[in-house]
N, C-alpha and C positions, 0 to 999 in steps of 0.2 A: 222280218218277213211279214207280208200282208196277211192279216187274218181274214179269210173269206167267210167261214161259217163259225158262229159262236152259239152253241146251245147251252143255256144256263138253267139248271134245276128243272129240266123238262120232266113232267109227270103226266101220266094218262091213266085215268081210272074208268073202268066199265062197271058201274054199280059198286059192288063191294070188292071187285077185283082190281088190284093195282098192277097194270101190265108194264108200266114204265115208272120208275121211282127216282126222281131227283137226279137225272142223268146230265152230266156236263160233258161237252165235247167241243174242242176247237180244231179247226182245219185251216192250214195255211195254203196260200196260192201255190199251185203246182205240186202239192203233196198228195200221196196216196195213203189213206188210212183204212185199215181193216176193222170191221166190226164183227166179232165172233161170239159164240156162246151156244150152249145146248139148244135143242128144239124147245120152243116155248119161252125163250129167254126175253122176248120183247123186242127183238131186233127190227122186224118189219114194222111193228107198231111205232117204234121210234122213227123210222124212215117216214111213215105216214104223218107223224107229227111235224116233221121237218118240211114236208111238201104240201101241207094243207089238206090232205085226205082225212086227217083226224085233227081235231082241235085239242091242244094240250089242256089238261085240267089245271095245270100250273106250270110256271116257267116261261122262258122267252127264247125265241130263235131269231137271230139276226144274220143278215147277209151283207157283208162289207159295211157293218155298223148300223144298218137300217133294219128295223123289225120286219120280218116277213109277213105278208098278208095271210089270211086264213083260207083263201081260195086257191086251188091247184093251178088254175090258168094264170093267176097273178103271180104265184110263186115262180112259175116257168118264165113269165115275162120279166121277172126281177133278175133271173140268171141262174136258176137252179133247175136242173133236168134230172130225170130218173128213168130207169128201166124197172121191170117187174119180175118177181120170182116166176110167175106164170106169164109166158109171152103174150103180149096184148097188141098184136098187129091187126091190120085190116086185111083179112085173108084173101078177099076177092079183088084187091087192088094190087097193082104192080109194085115192085120194090121202089121204083122212082116215085110213084104216087104216094106211098107211105112216107117217104122222106119229105116230100112236098108238104104233107100235113104238118110236119114239125116246123116248117118255115112260116106257117100261118101266123105265129105269134110275133114274127119280125116284119110283117108287111103292114103298110099303113093305108092302103087304098080301102075306102069304105064301100058301103053298099051301092051308092050312086055311081062311084067310079067303076065298080064291077059290072053294074048294069049297063052303063054307057060305054064300057070298054075303051076308055080314053087312053092317052099316051102314058099317064102314070101307071095305070093298071097293066098295060103291056110291058112297060119297063120292069115293074116289080115281078111280073110273071117270068120274064127272061132271066132276071137276076136270081130268082128262087130256083129255077130249073138248073141254071149253071152251078149254083151252090150245092144243090142236091146231087148232081152228077159228080161233083168233086168229092163229096162225102162218101158216095158209094164207091168211088175209086179208092178212097182213103181206107175204107174197111175191107176192101178186096171183093166188092160185089159189082164192080162196074160192068162186067160182061153179062150180068143177069138182071140189069135194071128194068127190063121190060117183062120179066117173069112175074107171075102172080106170087104173092107172098106165101100162100099155102102150098105152092109147088116147090119151094126151096127146102133144102135139107135143114135139119134142126139147128146145126151150128151156124148156118147162114142166116136163119131167122133171128138168132141171138145177135149176130152182127148187124142185121137190119134194124133191130130195135135200138141198138147203140147209135147207128147212123141217124135215125129219126130224132133221138135225144140230142145229138150234136147239132142237128139242124136248127135248134132253138138258140144256138150261140151261147151256151152256158159258161159260167165261170166255175161252177161246181156241178159235178156229175155224180149221181148216186146210182150204184149198180147193185141190184138185189139178186144174189146168187148167179153171177154171169156165166159160170161154168157148169151149172147144174145140168146133168144128163149128157155132158160132153165126153168124148173119148180123149185119150192123151194128146193126140195130134191137134184136136180142136182146142183143148185147154192151152197148149203151147202157143197156138196162134192168138188166143185171147190175151196171153201175157204180153206178146209183142204189141198187140193193139192198145192195151192199157198203157204201156210204156210210151207209145207214139202219141196218145192223147195227153199224157203227162208232159211230154216235150212241148206241147202247145200251151203250157202254163195253166192248164185246166186242173183244178183240184178234184180229187176223186175220193169218195167214201164207198167202200164195198162190203156187202154181207156175203160171206162165203163159208162153206163147210169143208172145202178142200184145203187142209192146213198147209200142204206143200205150196199151193198156189199163193196163199195169204202170206206165209212167212218168207217166201222167196221174192215177193213183189212189193209189200207194203213198207212204208217208212216208219209207221207206228201202228200198233194194234190195240184196240180197246176190247175188253171182255165184258159181256153182259151175262148175268146169272140171275134168274128170277126177277127180271126187270131192273136190277141195280147194276151199276158199273163196278165190277170186281177189281179191275186194275187197268192200267194203260201204260204202254211203254214201247220200246223197240222190240222187234220180233224175238231177238235172242233172250231178252228178259222175260217176255211172256211165255215162251216155250219152257223156260226153266222154273217157272213159278209153280210151287206145289199146289196152290189153291186152284190154278187153272187145270192142272192135271186131275185134281179131285173132282172139279166141276164136270169134266167130260167123262171120267172113268169111274167116279164114285170114290168116297173115302174108304180105304181098305179097313176091314175089320181085324181084330186081333188074330182070328183064325186064318185070314188071308195072309197076314204078315208072317205067321208061323209057317 
């Protein structure tokens, strides 16, 4: 299997606080990997280190064998896209316009071409719009492409953010709590969407607190606790591990056991 992402001994310190400590993670092409852990375990900070929003204090992150740059726009251009725990759409732009923003990293027409509006500019504009429409259909938002992002229901806004990330043509997609705030029907729809993305041979790493979602969807699960990777393995092994249970529920005292 082709290794898409390799994070080696990634560490991030903020002054005297070590938020992420020597975390290793490999992700293969077309694989879905879950990253779980209690609040404050360092999951989002680790994502930020992968995507250039934070510069690791130590360690290395490579995509398809090439070290990733330290700038988010260049990380996206390299083939790594992400969504955020708190939705970051352009609220006063339409769904289609939001996805078109994601296509920007794949267009080549420069400033002069845009000003002159030559044949190359118009060709890329048509191709970007066609691709954006296809992605909106793919995530189930084709009928609301001309609606403002702020007018969409919460679950559709989550889908729109995923569509915008897919517009960058990633080989690796990072999803930060994709089902946060969703009802059961919206969560079920997200499961189908992630499966459909996986079928396109796109690797996925997701942070999520819904354990049913994680264990029913992921090929492997890694557990972070206090910035360190506690364990990694298939969902069944992670579910049964006493250390994972203790990390979420606390280690029982003698009185609790009695």
